[in-house]
Residue frames as qw, qx, qy, qz and C-alpha x, y, z in Angstrom:
[[0.928, 0.204, 0.291, 0.108, 52.61, 35.28, 115.37],
 [0.045, -0.769, 0.509, 0.383, 56.11, 35.29, 113.90],
 [0.920, 0.390, 0.014, -0.041, 57.44, 33.48, 110.83],
 [0.372, -0.691, 0.580, 0.219, 60.92, 31.93, 110.94],
 [0.862, 0.468, -0.179, -0.074, 63.02, 30.15, 108.33],
 [0.418, -0.635, 0.635, 0.138, 66.05, 27.88, 108.66],
 [0.873, 0.439, -0.162, -0.139, 67.86, 25.46, 106.37],
 [0.684, 0.503, -0.467, 0.247, 70.84, 23.14, 105.90],
 [0.603, -0.683, 0.346, -0.225, 71.41, 21.98, 109.47],
 [0.664, 0.470, -0.581, 0.013, 73.15, 18.93, 107.96],
 [0.807, -0.145, -0.548, 0.165, 73.06, 16.71, 111.02],
 [0.270, 0.225, -0.464, 0.813, 74.15, 19.36, 113.52],
 [0.428, -0.632, -0.608, -0.217, 71.29, 18.88, 115.95],
 [0.480, -0.488, -0.384, 0.620, 73.00, 20.54, 118.92],
 [0.154, -0.103, 0.126, 0.975, 73.46, 23.82, 117.03],
 [0.261, -0.400, -0.578, -0.662, 69.92, 23.70, 115.65],
 [0.499, -0.606, -0.610, 0.110, 68.51, 23.10, 119.12],
 [0.407, -0.377, -0.229, 0.800, 70.58, 25.97, 120.49],
 [0.008, 0.055, 0.259, 0.964, 69.44, 28.48, 117.91],
 [0.380, -0.500, -0.639, -0.443, 65.82, 27.41, 118.35],
 [0.473, -0.537, -0.532, 0.452, 66.19, 28.09, 122.06],
 [0.222, -0.149, -0.008, 0.964, 67.12, 31.66, 121.16],
 [0.231, -0.201, -0.399, -0.864, 63.87, 32.31, 119.32],
 [0.204, 0.157, 0.774, -0.579, 61.57, 30.49, 121.80],
 [0.203, -0.200, -0.697, -0.658, 58.87, 29.47, 119.32],
 [0.443, 0.070, 0.429, -0.784, 55.37, 30.42, 120.42],
 [0.506, 0.237, 0.823, -0.105, 52.46, 28.12, 119.71],
 [0.530, 0.755, 0.337, -0.190, 51.20, 30.32, 116.86],
 [0.026, -0.723, 0.511, 0.463, 54.61, 30.90, 115.27],
 [0.919, 0.386, 0.069, -0.048, 55.63, 29.12, 112.07],
 [0.351, -0.635, 0.601, 0.335, 59.08, 27.65, 111.38],
 [0.826, 0.533, -0.102, -0.154, 59.90, 26.78, 107.78],
 [0.580, -0.480, 0.601, 0.268, 62.75, 24.29, 107.38],
 [0.585, 0.681, -0.202, -0.392, 64.04, 24.39, 103.82],
 [0.949, 0.268, -0.168, -0.008, 65.61, 20.97, 103.59],
 [0.576, 0.464, -0.550, 0.388, 69.03, 19.32, 104.00],
 [0.676, -0.639, 0.187, -0.315, 68.36, 18.17, 107.53],
 [0.959, -0.176, 0.201, 0.093, 70.61, 15.17, 106.92],
 [0.821, 0.389, -0.049, 0.415, 74.14, 14.13, 105.88],
 [0.309, 0.697, -0.296, 0.576, 77.53, 15.65, 106.69],
 [0.251, -0.597, 0.453, -0.612, 77.07, 16.21, 110.44],
 [0.041, 0.238, -0.929, 0.280, 77.06, 13.73, 113.34],
 [0.223, 0.271, 0.840, -0.413, 73.33, 13.29, 114.06],
 [0.202, -0.054, -0.501, -0.840, 71.12, 13.62, 110.98],
 [0.397, -0.445, -0.774, -0.214, 68.27, 11.55, 112.43],
 [0.290, -0.461, -0.511, 0.664, 68.46, 13.71, 115.55],
 [0.069, 0.160, -0.149, -0.973, 67.75, 16.74, 113.37],
 [0.366, -0.244, -0.693, -0.571, 64.76, 14.97, 111.83],
 [0.414, -0.471, -0.751, 0.208, 63.42, 13.99, 115.25],
 [0.173, -0.369, -0.298, 0.863, 63.86, 17.52, 116.59],
 [0.186, 0.056, -0.323, -0.926, 62.14, 19.16, 113.64],
 [0.427, -0.288, -0.751, -0.413, 59.31, 16.64, 113.62],
 [0.338, -0.420, -0.706, 0.459, 58.72, 17.26, 117.32],
 [0.014, -0.271, -0.122, 0.955, 57.85, 20.91, 116.58],
 [0.345, 0.614, 0.704, -0.092, 54.18, 21.43, 115.73],
 [0.158, 0.856, 0.015, -0.491, 55.12, 24.81, 114.24],
 [0.272, -0.441, 0.659, 0.545, 57.51, 23.29, 111.67],
 [0.769, 0.572, 0.164, -0.233, 56.79, 23.06, 107.95],
 [0.522, -0.447, 0.606, 0.401, 59.53, 21.13, 106.18],
 [0.652, 0.659, -0.195, -0.319, 60.60, 21.20, 102.54],
 [0.950, 0.047, 0.172, 0.256, 62.73, 18.65, 100.71],
 [0.074, -0.838, 0.427, 0.330, 66.39, 19.39, 100.08],
 [0.641, 0.531, -0.522, -0.183, 68.74, 17.83, 97.57],
 [0.026, 0.376, -0.889, 0.260, 70.24, 15.64, 100.31],
 [0.628, 0.105, 0.600, -0.484, 66.85, 14.17, 101.16],
 [0.767, 0.514, -0.130, -0.361, 66.45, 13.50, 97.43],
 [0.325, 0.556, -0.765, 0.023, 69.88, 11.81, 97.31],
 [0.319, -0.182, 0.845, -0.389, 68.87, 9.56, 100.20],
 [0.731, 0.299, 0.372, -0.487, 65.57, 8.63, 98.58],
 [0.670, 0.581, -0.380, -0.263, 67.15, 7.83, 95.23],
 [0.170, 0.479, -0.849, 0.140, 69.86, 5.68, 96.82],
 [0.345, -0.071, 0.831, -0.430, 67.63, 3.73, 99.19],
 [0.750, 0.330, 0.033, -0.573, 65.01, 3.14, 96.50],
 [0.660, 0.438, -0.594, -0.141, 67.42, 0.60, 95.02],
 [0.207, 0.306, -0.858, 0.357, 68.56, -1.08, 98.26],
 [0.649, -0.503, -0.504, -0.268, 65.39, -1.27, 100.30],
 [0.553, -0.779, 0.160, -0.248, 65.56, -1.28, 104.09],
 [0.145, 0.594, -0.768, 0.188, 68.83, -2.34, 105.72],
 [0.933, -0.194, -0.252, -0.167, 69.10, -5.95, 106.88],
 [0.870, -0.276, -0.175, 0.369, 71.21, -7.11, 109.81],
 [0.397, -0.773, 0.011, 0.495, 72.57, -3.61, 110.35],
 [0.230, -0.396, 0.473, 0.752, 73.65, -2.79, 106.82],
 [0.616, 0.570, -0.016, -0.544, 72.36, -1.92, 103.37],
 [0.755, 0.056, 0.609, 0.237, 72.60, -4.69, 100.79],
 [0.218, 0.739, -0.290, -0.568, 74.45, -3.28, 97.76],
 [0.451, -0.167, 0.827, 0.293, 75.02, -6.63, 96.07],
 [0.483, 0.531, 0.691, 0.086, 72.12, -6.25, 93.65],
 [0.147, 0.863, 0.018, -0.482, 73.08, -2.80, 92.35],
 [0.749, 0.423, 0.286, 0.422, 74.13, -2.45, 88.74],
 [0.469, 0.075, 0.040, 0.879, 76.30, 0.35, 87.37],
 [0.112, -0.565, -0.288, -0.765, 73.39, 2.76, 87.05],
 [0.610, -0.697, -0.306, -0.222, 71.78, 2.13, 90.43],
 [0.736, -0.314, -0.213, 0.560, 75.14, 2.07, 92.20],
 [0.286, 0.391, 0.060, 0.873, 75.72, 5.60, 90.87],
 [0.405, -0.716, -0.216, -0.526, 72.82, 6.81, 93.01],
 [0.801, -0.536, -0.185, 0.190, 74.36, 5.18, 96.08],
 [0.658, 0.036, -0.031, 0.751, 77.81, 6.60, 95.25],
 [0.052, 0.609, 0.147, 0.777, 76.37, 10.09, 94.77],
 [0.593, -0.738, -0.184, -0.265, 74.77, 9.94, 98.21],
 [0.825, -0.383, -0.080, 0.409, 77.95, 8.68, 99.90],
 [0.542, 0.258, 0.078, 0.796, 80.05, 11.21, 98.01],
 [0.115, -0.626, -0.103, -0.765, 77.84, 13.98, 99.39],
 [0.120, -0.355, 0.599, -0.708, 78.17, 13.01, 103.05],
 [0.752, -0.214, -0.280, -0.557, 75.48, 10.34, 103.19],
 [0.558, 0.093, -0.790, 0.236, 77.46, 7.87, 105.31],
 [0.078, -0.103, 0.599, -0.790, 76.42, 9.52, 108.59],
 [0.653, 0.032, 0.059, -0.755, 72.75, 9.19, 107.68],
 [0.765, 0.147, -0.580, -0.240, 73.10, 5.66, 106.29],
 [0.323, 0.167, -0.813, 0.455, 74.85, 4.52, 109.48],
 [0.305, -0.004, 0.523, -0.796, 72.02, 5.81, 111.64],
 [0.732, 0.115, -0.213, -0.637, 69.35, 4.36, 109.36],
 [0.620, 0.170, -0.766, -0.006, 70.98, 0.93, 109.79],
 [0.083, 0.077, -0.774, 0.623, 70.36, 1.20, 113.54],
 [0.536, 0.001, 0.140, -0.832, 66.59, 1.54, 113.14],
 [0.516, 0.202, 0.818, -0.155, 63.97, -1.16, 113.25],
 [0.227, 0.242, 0.715, 0.616, 62.40, -1.79, 109.84],
 [0.017, -0.798, -0.597, -0.077, 59.18, -0.02, 110.79],
 [0.264, -0.802, -0.044, 0.535, 61.14, 2.99, 112.05],
 [0.324, -0.217, 0.548, 0.740, 63.19, 3.06, 108.86],
 [0.159, 0.491, 0.741, 0.429, 60.07, 2.84, 106.69],
 [0.107, -0.871, -0.437, 0.198, 58.49, 5.69, 108.62],
 [0.281, -0.647, 0.195, 0.681, 61.50, 8.00, 108.09],
 [0.247, -0.011, 0.681, 0.689, 61.66, 7.21, 104.36],
 [0.066, 0.660, 0.720, 0.205, 57.90, 7.67, 103.96],
 [0.164, -0.859, -0.243, 0.420, 58.05, 11.03, 105.73],
 [0.266, -0.487, 0.390, 0.735, 60.96, 12.25, 103.58],
 [0.251, 0.244, 0.775, 0.526, 59.20, 11.06, 100.41],
 [0.015, 0.773, 0.629, 0.083, 56.21, 13.26, 101.18],
 [0.275, -0.587, -0.095, 0.756, 58.10, 16.51, 101.67],
 [0.452, 0.846, 0.282, -0.025, 57.02, 19.32, 99.33],
 [0.671, 0.215, 0.138, 0.696, 59.45, 21.19, 97.08],
 [0.126, 0.312, 0.023, 0.941, 58.25, 24.74, 97.76],
 [0.193, -0.690, -0.652, 0.247, 56.00, 26.91, 99.88],
 [0.104, 0.623, 0.133, 0.763, 54.94, 30.54, 100.27],
 [0.391, -0.505, -0.544, 0.545, 55.01, 32.72, 103.37],
 [0.022, 0.779, 0.186, 0.598, 53.60, 36.16, 104.07],
 [0.599, -0.554, -0.338, 0.469, 55.22, 38.15, 106.87],
 [0.306, -0.493, -0.009, 0.814, 55.92, 41.79, 107.65],
 [0.408, 0.733, 0.115, -0.532, 53.72, 42.87, 104.76],
 [0.245, 0.585, -0.650, -0.418, 55.83, 40.97, 102.19],
 [0.963, 0.133, 0.080, -0.219, 55.46, 37.72, 100.26],
 [0.185, -0.627, 0.744, 0.136, 58.28, 35.18, 100.20],
 [0.880, 0.267, -0.330, -0.212, 58.91, 32.24, 97.86],
 [0.534, -0.572, 0.610, -0.126, 60.44, 29.42, 99.92],
 [0.910, 0.336, -0.237, -0.060, 62.54, 26.77, 98.17],
 [0.862, -0.376, 0.108, 0.322, 65.60, 24.72, 99.00],
 [0.655, -0.075, 0.286, 0.695, 67.99, 25.96, 96.32],
 [0.007, 0.404, -0.151, -0.902, 66.50, 28.65, 94.11],
 [0.602, 0.610, 0.467, -0.219, 64.40, 29.38, 91.04],
 [0.483, 0.104, 0.516, 0.700, 65.13, 29.79, 87.33],
 [0.128, 0.513, 0.090, -0.844, 64.40, 33.32, 86.08],
 [0.161, 0.101, -0.700, -0.688, 63.64, 31.98, 82.61],
 [0.188, -0.401, -0.893, -0.081, 60.70, 29.96, 83.90],
 [0.034, -0.572, -0.444, 0.688, 59.52, 33.04, 85.82],
 [0.140, 0.356, -0.305, -0.872, 59.45, 35.02, 82.57],
 [0.211, -0.119, -0.857, -0.455, 57.54, 32.26, 80.79],
 [0.138, -0.513, -0.802, 0.274, 54.98, 32.13, 83.60],
 [0.028, 0.538, 0.197, -0.819, 54.53, 35.90, 83.56],
 [0.188, 0.194, -0.549, -0.791, 53.96, 35.86, 79.79],
 [0.270, -0.253, -0.892, -0.259, 51.38, 33.09, 80.17],
 [0.308, -0.680, -0.638, 0.190, 49.65, 34.84, 83.10],
 [0.270, 0.409, 0.023, 0.871, 49.85, 38.59, 82.34],
 [0.401, -0.654, -0.139, -0.626, 47.10, 39.50, 84.79],
 [0.815, -0.396, -0.397, 0.147, 48.41, 37.37, 87.68],
 [0.140, -0.861, 0.318, -0.372, 50.04, 38.97, 90.70],
 [0.722, 0.135, -0.627, 0.260, 52.93, 36.85, 92.06],
 [0.059, -0.335, 0.547, -0.765, 52.58, 38.64, 95.40],
 [0.783, -0.185, 0.052, -0.591, 49.33, 36.73, 95.84],
 [0.458, -0.382, 0.797, -0.098, 50.14, 33.39, 97.53],
 [0.803, 0.301, 0.494, -0.142, 47.97, 31.31, 95.20],
 [0.602, 0.786, -0.134, -0.051, 49.59, 32.82, 92.11],
 [0.016, -0.747, 0.661, -0.066, 53.08, 32.40, 93.53],
 [0.664, -0.163, 0.719, -0.124, 52.40, 28.76, 94.37],
 [0.800, 0.535, 0.260, -0.079, 51.33, 28.23, 90.78],
 [0.351, 0.857, -0.377, 0.013, 54.49, 29.92, 89.52],
 [0.295, -0.579, 0.753, -0.101, 56.71, 27.79, 91.75],
 [0.801, 0.099, 0.570, -0.157, 54.92, 24.69, 90.56],
 [0.719, 0.693, -0.022, -0.044, 56.20, 25.45, 87.04],
 [0.000, -0.785, 0.619, -0.023, 59.82, 25.25, 88.20],
 [0.807, 0.173, -0.564, -0.023, 61.55, 21.89, 87.55],
 [0.825, -0.560, -0.072, 0.019, 62.35, 19.85, 90.63],
 [0.801, 0.043, -0.064, 0.593, 66.07, 19.84, 89.83],
 [0.160, 0.627, -0.029, 0.762, 66.06, 23.65, 89.80],
 [0.546, -0.716, -0.037, -0.434, 64.28, 23.90, 93.14],
 [0.902, -0.422, 0.021, 0.093, 66.64, 21.35, 94.75],
 [0.818, -0.079, 0.169, 0.544, 70.02, 21.96, 93.07],
 [0.384, 0.837, 0.161, 0.355, 70.11, 25.37, 91.37],
 [0.519, -0.601, -0.004, 0.608, 73.24, 27.49, 91.83],
 [0.382, 0.227, 0.406, 0.799, 73.51, 29.09, 88.39],
 [0.029, -0.652, -0.414, -0.635, 72.23, 32.60, 87.92],
 [0.467, -0.648, -0.477, 0.367, 72.56, 33.76, 91.53],
 [0.317, -0.261, 0.031, 0.911, 74.16, 36.98, 90.34],
 [0.093, -0.206, -0.486, -0.844, 71.10, 37.93, 88.27],
 [0.462, -0.060, 0.263, -0.845, 67.57, 39.10, 89.17],
 [0.318, 0.151, 0.925, -0.144, 64.93, 36.45, 89.79],
 [0.163, -0.183, -0.530, -0.812, 62.43, 38.48, 87.70],
 [0.274, -0.574, -0.765, 0.098, 59.92, 38.15, 90.51],
 [0.188, -0.714, -0.258, 0.624, 60.54, 41.73, 91.68],
 [0.482, 0.730, 0.357, 0.327, 59.70, 44.36, 89.08],
 [0.425, 0.390, -0.054, 0.815, 61.36, 47.69, 88.31],
 [0.325, -0.697, -0.048, -0.637, 59.07, 49.35, 90.81],
 [0.006, 0.369, -0.768, 0.523, 60.41, 47.13, 93.60],
 [0.730, -0.092, 0.291, -0.612, 57.22, 45.08, 93.90],
 [0.799, 0.205, -0.529, -0.198, 57.28, 41.31, 94.01],
 [0.885, -0.459, 0.040, -0.061, 58.09, 38.33, 96.23],
 [0.014, -0.752, 0.655, -0.069, 61.56, 37.63, 97.58],
 [0.881, 0.104, -0.460, -0.033, 63.11, 34.18, 97.15],
 [0.453, -0.659, 0.543, -0.257, 64.37, 32.60, 100.38],
 [0.929, 0.219, -0.298, -0.031, 66.61, 29.57, 99.89],
 [0.641, -0.620, 0.431, 0.139, 69.42, 27.56, 101.40],
 [0.920, 0.331, 0.153, 0.141, 71.64, 25.05, 99.55],
 [0.570, 0.602, -0.166, 0.534, 74.45, 27.49, 98.72],
 [0.605, -0.510, -0.295, 0.536, 76.69, 28.12, 101.77],
 [0.066, 0.978, 0.144, -0.139, 76.88, 31.87, 102.09],
 [0.381, -0.646, 0.412, 0.518, 80.71, 32.09, 101.67],
 [0.519, 0.170, 0.688, 0.478, 80.28, 30.69, 98.15],
 [0.270, 0.872, 0.403, -0.063, 78.22, 33.73, 97.18],
 [0.216, -0.749, 0.290, 0.555, 81.44, 35.69, 96.80],
 [0.205, -0.216, 0.759, 0.579, 82.09, 33.74, 93.62],
 [0.188, 0.406, 0.869, 0.211, 78.60, 32.70, 92.55],
 [0.048, 0.865, 0.499, -0.002, 76.80, 36.01, 93.09],
 [0.425, 0.561, -0.008, 0.711, 79.69, 38.44, 92.88],
 [0.454, -0.868, -0.114, -0.165, 79.42, 39.56, 96.50],
 [0.167, 0.683, -0.570, 0.425, 82.29, 40.70, 98.67],
 [0.509, -0.057, -0.799, 0.314, 83.53, 38.54, 101.54],
 [0.067, 0.003, 0.476, -0.877, 82.17, 41.16, 103.95],
 [0.592, -0.019, -0.155, -0.791, 78.70, 40.69, 102.44],
 [0.838, -0.016, -0.450, -0.307, 78.64, 36.90, 102.63],
 [0.692, -0.101, -0.603, 0.385, 80.64, 36.16, 105.82],
 [0.458, -0.867, -0.196, 0.005, 80.50, 37.49, 109.37],
 [0.023, 0.893, -0.404, 0.198, 83.35, 39.46, 110.95],
 [0.615, -0.455, 0.640, -0.066, 84.43, 36.14, 112.50],
 [0.283, 0.398, -0.750, -0.446, 84.55, 34.67, 108.97],
 [0.322, 0.163, 0.911, -0.202, 81.57, 32.42, 109.54],
 [0.017, -0.385, -0.739, -0.553, 78.58, 31.75, 107.34],
 [0.132, 0.322, 0.441, -0.827, 75.60, 34.04, 107.79],
 [0.388, 0.690, 0.606, -0.073, 72.20, 34.96, 106.38],
 [0.243, -0.184, 0.334, 0.892, 72.72, 37.10, 103.27],
 [0.352, 0.758, 0.477, -0.271, 70.09, 39.50, 101.93],
 [0.249, -0.389, 0.455, 0.762, 71.02, 40.64, 98.44],
 [0.379, 0.406, 0.746, 0.366, 70.04, 41.25, 94.83],
 [0.127, 0.857, 0.277, -0.415, 69.04, 44.91, 94.90],
 [0.387, -0.062, 0.482, 0.784, 69.67, 46.49, 91.49],
 [0.237, 0.207, -0.172, -0.934, 68.06, 48.78, 88.94],
 [0.389, -0.102, -0.777, -0.485, 65.95, 45.91, 87.56],
 [0.406, -0.446, -0.781, 0.162, 64.39, 45.37, 91.00],
 [0.195, -0.863, -0.168, -0.436, 63.86, 49.03, 91.84],
 [0.188, 0.535, -0.596, 0.568, 66.87, 48.70, 94.15],
 [0.742, -0.378, 0.285, -0.474, 64.97, 46.26, 96.35],
 [0.194, -0.358, 0.913, 0.008, 66.48, 42.92, 97.38],
 [0.787, 0.130, -0.261, -0.544, 65.07, 39.84, 95.67],
 [0.807, 0.067, -0.581, 0.085, 67.02, 36.98, 97.31],
 [0.460, -0.686, 0.450, -0.339, 67.87, 35.79, 100.81],
 [0.695, 0.235, -0.673, 0.095, 70.38, 32.98, 101.34],
 [0.623, -0.620, 0.240, -0.413, 70.00, 31.20, 104.69],
 [0.953, 0.015, -0.219, 0.210, 72.62, 28.44, 104.33],
 [0.248, -0.913, 0.298, -0.128, 75.08, 29.45, 107.03],
 [0.480, 0.574, -0.657, 0.091, 77.65, 26.78, 106.06],
 [0.741, -0.436, 0.408, -0.308, 76.85, 24.26, 108.80],
 [0.973, 0.229, -0.022, 0.036, 78.07, 21.54, 106.42],
 [0.446, 0.690, -0.427, 0.378, 81.57, 23.02, 106.77],
 [0.767, -0.325, -0.466, 0.298, 81.64, 22.11, 110.45],
 [0.486, -0.751, -0.142, 0.424, 83.61, 23.91, 113.14],
 [0.433, -0.181, 0.249, 0.847, 85.34, 27.12, 112.15],
 [0.090, -0.037, -0.381, -0.919, 83.14, 28.49, 109.40],
 [0.298, -0.357, -0.798, -0.382, 79.85, 26.72, 110.04],
 [0.257, 0.037, 0.481, -0.837, 76.71, 27.97, 111.79],
 [0.014, 0.524, 0.832, 0.182, 73.05, 27.09, 111.86],
 [0.038, 0.031, 0.063, -0.997, 71.04, 30.22, 111.25],
 [0.090, 0.630, 0.768, -0.066, 67.40, 31.20, 111.66],
 [0.044, 0.131, 0.189, 0.972, 65.83, 34.21, 109.95],
 [0.169, 0.567, 0.657, -0.467, 62.68, 35.90, 111.20],
 [0.293, 0.423, 0.571, 0.639, 60.86, 37.05, 108.10],
 [0.110, -0.877, -0.464, 0.060, 58.76, 39.66, 109.90],
 [0.113, -0.978, 0.112, 0.137, 61.74, 41.96, 110.47],
 [0.738, 0.547, -0.330, 0.215, 64.72, 40.03, 108.97],
 [0.420, -0.726, 0.499, -0.218, 66.27, 39.50, 112.39],
 [0.744, 0.331, -0.579, 0.023, 68.93, 36.75, 112.38],
 [0.696, -0.570, 0.380, -0.218, 69.89, 34.21, 115.02],
 [0.625, 0.510, -0.590, 0.026, 72.93, 31.92, 114.97],
 [0.794, -0.503, 0.340, -0.039, 74.54, 28.97, 116.73],
 [0.198, 0.693, -0.674, -0.160, 78.11, 27.99, 115.88],
 [0.952, 0.064, -0.299, -0.023, 79.16, 24.46, 115.01],
 [0.512, -0.763, 0.392, -0.045, 81.47, 23.42, 117.84],
 [0.198, 0.578, -0.788, -0.078, 84.79, 21.65, 117.48],
 [0.175, -0.107, 0.970, -0.129, 84.30, 17.93, 117.08],
 [0.575, 0.423, 0.498, -0.493, 80.75, 18.26, 115.72]]
């Protein structure tokens, strides 16, 4: 059994399919998909269909799934091939604008092509996606979220549960449940600082997240371009965070390989947690 993680395919179903072919999922493998299946790329519903066809897949919500749900909560299902925006006021239209401004048009266009029952099924499925999960692989425990965690809430949890061991899955699930949804889905602040999950002895779970395209880590986490981009200047999986406070052990892994950027910089990546092996498929020109 192997444990894999991917995130932020953003509608690039061809690249996701290609990288999954590289790993050849076995029936007892697990594939965690950390959200942002939709928006930006050409076939967001194709990504959803592909992921949902995999019995090994466990899917988390991303901020783009949240954007879609907030926007469509005000419009209801499309009628006659389009969403009815006529009843939106200034507040509810902001949710629609936020979705469109973040690449939602590709997803909205495809949703308008569905029958009402098909549309309802997609929205119901997205609504039920969890915000976090825990994986154990290669003798290590991993906290799986879309965007990240707030170290302040980690400290508060540790103070309230001094005897708890966050390496234990049940304890880590409880800790993650204390994180606000907006942190788990949107967080980009504090990426340059320890998560406070890994102690000075180097013991503790590692946070695995997407959301932040790896090239942005140069500014947000103080990494060099060589650390956060491949030699071909493409996005890649980035393992980082080792410092004195973590016993010089890494405490974060970013798996957003910049697929949202499209051809040139973008890839869809998959990380195998058992040995941190990485697999990639480039976004092709025109995708």
